[in-house]
C-alpha angles and dihedrals in degrees: 000000000000116000121253118238121249123204104188134171122145094155101066115049113220132212119257090249093056098041095047093044091054090049093049089051093056099078091037090057091053095047101038107019104041097244123157116236114304126211116199116195117178148122132253130221109252102299147150116223122190126204121262095262100040126108102239094203091053093045099045139040093229094189089058091047090055095046091049093048091244118149119221132203146145123253127212095240126077133246132077139309120303126195110217135188146134093305097051118080110224116207128193121178128186109197138160115253089229095050109141109254094029114110120227126261129022091286091052092048092053091045093051097044096039087055089058093054092044088055091050091052091047090054088053091052099261121123107213137164139195119266116194131263099032117317138100113221142190114207090339095312122116115245100163139017125215135197137164142187135190100236097176135008088264109035140042133206114226119194130194136171116202115200109223089161131347141202105222095175090056091051091050090050099051104035129083103225143114096279089071086072094047094072106178090012092057098083096043091047093055096037085062091052103040130052135173138213088249092054093047094049095041093229142061119278131203113253091222089059091054091049092049091051090053092048092049092048091054090048091053096043096050100026094238140128126225130234115205106234145150133221114291125221094276091049093045090056090050090049092050092048092051092048091053101039101034122012099042092036116103089206088066099036094049098037124116097049113186132191109291113286118253128200132200144169128212133187121202128181113221136172086256096053140274117329117206115190122193110191138175125187134199102203103317095330123104105241098173134003133178124189115201140145139109097301127118118256141113128265088237093056094044091050090050091053092047092048092050090057101041114108091007130119117283092217112123095240092049092049090052091046093052093047092048090056092064102023124117130173116288093005082142107019111245094006130101134191093265093052094047091048090052091052091051092048089051090054088050090054089057096055120142129184119262 
């Protein structure tokens, strides 16, 4: 079998415009230029990258990004905001939708490719699993985010960000989301929801070792070898075009404006304890939600509930429907779907513009 191509550089951080333009070129090169699959493993300069359909001004505090020296941009794949930097492995993969070993449909694609990254983490000594819709987790804490888009009829672009280490205070400073109202609770809230390879291992790890584990996991999953390569002349032209027309273009970066984001907090006494709901909406869509309080539950279950609600309708019946899809008895001790729905609706009633 022909080797796959590997574009790798975890020594020299790239700008968002360069990194995202290379990634967008990967599926184009397969579909229009006859390339085999291409794996791009690299690191960004400190940056905040929103998903294709997000409103960047609602998601990020752009003034704080600028004062912190953090770039911001919009990628071509969906999902939420990711904070990137020298200690986060960025992964772009251009692959045919009919590639042997790749399951069919968007669910199958995420299942197949998340299994590769789970194997890489396992080889590094970290026991992770897939959390729908698009995260890898360890004991209920996010360690990697995934996204994908069908860029042509033949090839997809798959994105992942693997947290080797992570700056939670920076994230809290630059993002518009409920934790900004948590003040001293902000760090502890997110430290319970995010983990890193470094935290799981209890020591620092070389970035090249993480990249090699990812490469090896892809080799084993798809039965291929890799050829170290760089973009050819056709690909370089595509990259340059994308930099100029998309990733340095305000019309792209500031597209997908939504109604102004609103944020609210609600408290609700229950037999199981106090529920505190921090909620932000874009229009009538739940953009961020945090469930906290003095109730009894597990980080894994709380993350599952939060994930089930994110990017869904904020209408009462839709909230209850989404919760019912994942709910099981005593998921939060002393709380049921109806009570939790009521607490979320109360937070919604307290919304203010941000």
